[in-house]
C-alpha positions as CSV (number, residue, x, y, z in Angstrom):
1,M,0.0,0.0,0.0
2,R,2.7,2.4,1.1
3,L,4.9,1.7,-2.0
4,S,2.1,2.1,-4.4
5,L,1.3,5.5,-2.8
6,L,4.9,6.5,-3.1
7,G,5.0,5.5,-6.8
8,Q,1.8,7.5,-7.4
9,S,3.4,10.5,-5.8
10,V,6.5,10.3,-7.9
11,S,4.6,9.9,-11.1
12,L,2.3,12.8,-10.2
13,L,5.4,14.9,-9.5
14,R,6.9,14.0,-12.8
15,A,3.7,14.9,-14.6
16,L,3.6,18.2,-12.8
17,I,7.2,19.1,-13.7
18,C,6.6,18.2,-17.4
19,T,3.5,20.3,-17.5
20,M,5.3,23.2,-15.8
21,R,8.1,23.0,-18.4
22,R,5.6,23.2,-21.2
23,W,3.9,26.2,-19.7
24,V,7.3,28.0,-19.3
25,A,8.1,27.2,-22.9
26,I,4.8,28.8,-24.0
27,F,5.4,31.9,-22.0
28,V,9.0,32.2,-23.4
29,R,7.5,32.3,-26.9
30,Q,4.9,34.8,-25.9
31,K,7.4,37.1,-24.2
32,C,5.7,37.3,-20.8
33,P,8.8,37.4,-18.5
34,V,7.0,38.0,-15.2
35,L,4.7,35.0,-15.6
36,E,7.6,32.9,-16.9
37,S,9.6,34.0,-13.8
38,W,6.7,33.1,-11.5
39,L,6.4,29.6,-13.1
40,L,10.2,29.1,-12.7
41,L,9.9,29.9,-9.0
42,L,7.1,27.4,-8.7
43,F,9.1,24.8,-10.6
44,F,12.1,25.2,-8.3
45,E,9.8,25.2,-5.3
46,A,8.7,21.7,-6.3
47,I,12.3,20.6,-6.9
48,M,13.4,21.9,-3.5
49,K,10.5,20.3,-1.7
50,F,10.5,16.8,-3.4
51,R,14.1,16.4,-4.5
52,S,17.6,17.5,-3.3
53,S,19.7,20.6,-3.8
54,Q,22.0,18.4,-6.0
55,A,19.0,17.9,-8.3
56,L,18.4,21.6,-8.4
57,R,22.1,22.3,-9.3
58,K,22.0,19.5,-11.9
59,I,19.0,21.2,-13.6
60,V,20.7,24.6,-13.6
61,R,24.0,23.1,-14.9
62,N,22.2,21.2,-17.7
63,Q,20.3,24.3,-19.0
64,R,22.2,25.7,-21.9
65,T,22.1,29.3,-23.0
66,R,19.6,29.6,-25.8
67,P,20.9,31.6,-28.8
68,L,18.5,34.4,-29.7
69,N,18.5,37.4,-32.0
70,S,19.8,40.5,-30.4
71,S,16.6,42.3,-31.3
72,D,14.5,39.7,-29.4
73,T,16.7,39.7,-26.3
74,L,15.5,41.5,-23.1
75,S,18.2,43.1,-21.0
76,T,19.5,41.6,-17.8
77,G,17.9,44.5,-15.9
78,E,14.5,43.9,-17.5
79,L,14.7,40.2,-16.7
80,S,15.8,40.8,-13.1
81,H,13.0,43.2,-12.7
82,A,10.6,40.6,-14.0
83,M,11.9,38.2,-11.4
84,D,11.6,40.8,-8.7
85,L,7.9,41.3,-9.6
86,A,7.3,37.5,-9.7
87,C,8.8,37.3,-6.2
88,V,6.4,40.0,-5.0
89,F,3.4,38.1,-6.4
90,Y,4.6,34.6,-5.2
91,F,2.5,33.1,-2.6
92,K,5.3,32.6,0.0
93,R,8.7,33.9,0.8
94,V,11.2,33.1,-1.9
95,L,14.6,31.6,-0.8
96,C,17.8,32.9,-2.4
97,L,18.7,29.5,-3.9
98,Q,15.2,29.2,-5.5
99,R,15.4,32.7,-6.8
100,S,18.9,32.4,-8.1
101,A,18.2,29.1,-9.9
102,A,15.0,30.6,-11.5
103,T,16.9,33.8,-12.5
104,T,19.7,31.8,-14.0
105,L,17.3,29.7,-16.1
106,L,15.3,32.8,-17.1
107,L,18.5,34.6,-18.3
108,R,19.8,31.6,-20.2
109,R,16.4,31.1,-21.9
110,H,16.7,34.7,-23.1
111,G,20.2,34.4,-24.5
112,W,22.4,35.5,-21.5
113,S,25.1,33.2,-20.3
114,A,24.4,33.5,-16.6
115,E,25.9,31.6,-13.7
116,M,24.3,30.7,-10.4
117,V,26.9,31.3,-7.6
118,T,26.7,29.9,-4.1
119,G,28.9,31.2,-1.3
120,A,29.4,31.2,2.4
121,Q,30.9,33.2,5.2
122,I,32.5,31.7,8.3
123,L,31.6,34.2,11.1
124,P,28.7,34.4,11.6
125,F,28.1,31.3,9.4
126,E,25.8,32.2,6.6
127,S,25.3,31.0,3.0
128,H,23.8,32.8,0.0
129,A,23.2,32.3,-3.7
130,W,23.2,34.9,-6.4
131,V,23.5,35.2,-10.2
132,E,26.3,36.6,-12.3
133,V,26.5,37.5,-16.0
134,G,30.2,37.9,-16.9
135,D,31.7,39.5,-13.8
136,A,28.6,41.4,-12.8
137,V,26.2,40.4,-10.1
138,V,22.7,40.6,-11.6
139,N,20.1,39.8,-9.0
140,D,21.7,41.1,-5.8
141,K,24.1,43.7,-4.4
142,P,27.3,44.1,-6.5
143,Y,29.6,43.4,-3.5
144,M,28.4,39.8,-2.8
145,R,31.8,38.3,-3.7
146,E,33.5,40.5,-1.1
147,I,31.1,39.2,1.7
148,Y,30.9,35.5,0.7
149,Q,33.6,33.0,-0.2
150,V,32.5,31.4,-3.5
151,L,31.8,27.7,-3.1
152,E,30.3,26.7,-6.4
153,R,29.3,28.1,-9.8
154,C,26.7,26.4,-12.0
């Protein structure tokens, strides 16, 4: 009984993730970055709840930058602002890892080669995640690398 229930939960989660990926693809084509951002937040919420942070990092690592025409590309500032608005309209507090993973995918889907960066500081112990395009921090304060020791880039 318990195993069949677990199997149903896993298959339901897979179906939900596939459906969310299709919705995100539709909104990419229709150029609705706030809604696309909100759906990416929801997608990573499900990944963080039902899978591991390693799975989250693997998804971010495997998402390649999509080549787009320069006339079609929104700026990093516009896409970051869309993510800010999506975070405002999200139904709960958005964590930095969730937000950074979603922002990285959003930027890569719009032609920017973004990296999700995770870092930590020793005293007081604290960890944080942010997004960089080139050497510039996109979704956070520009001095993040001075506060946190970089642990990983995806």
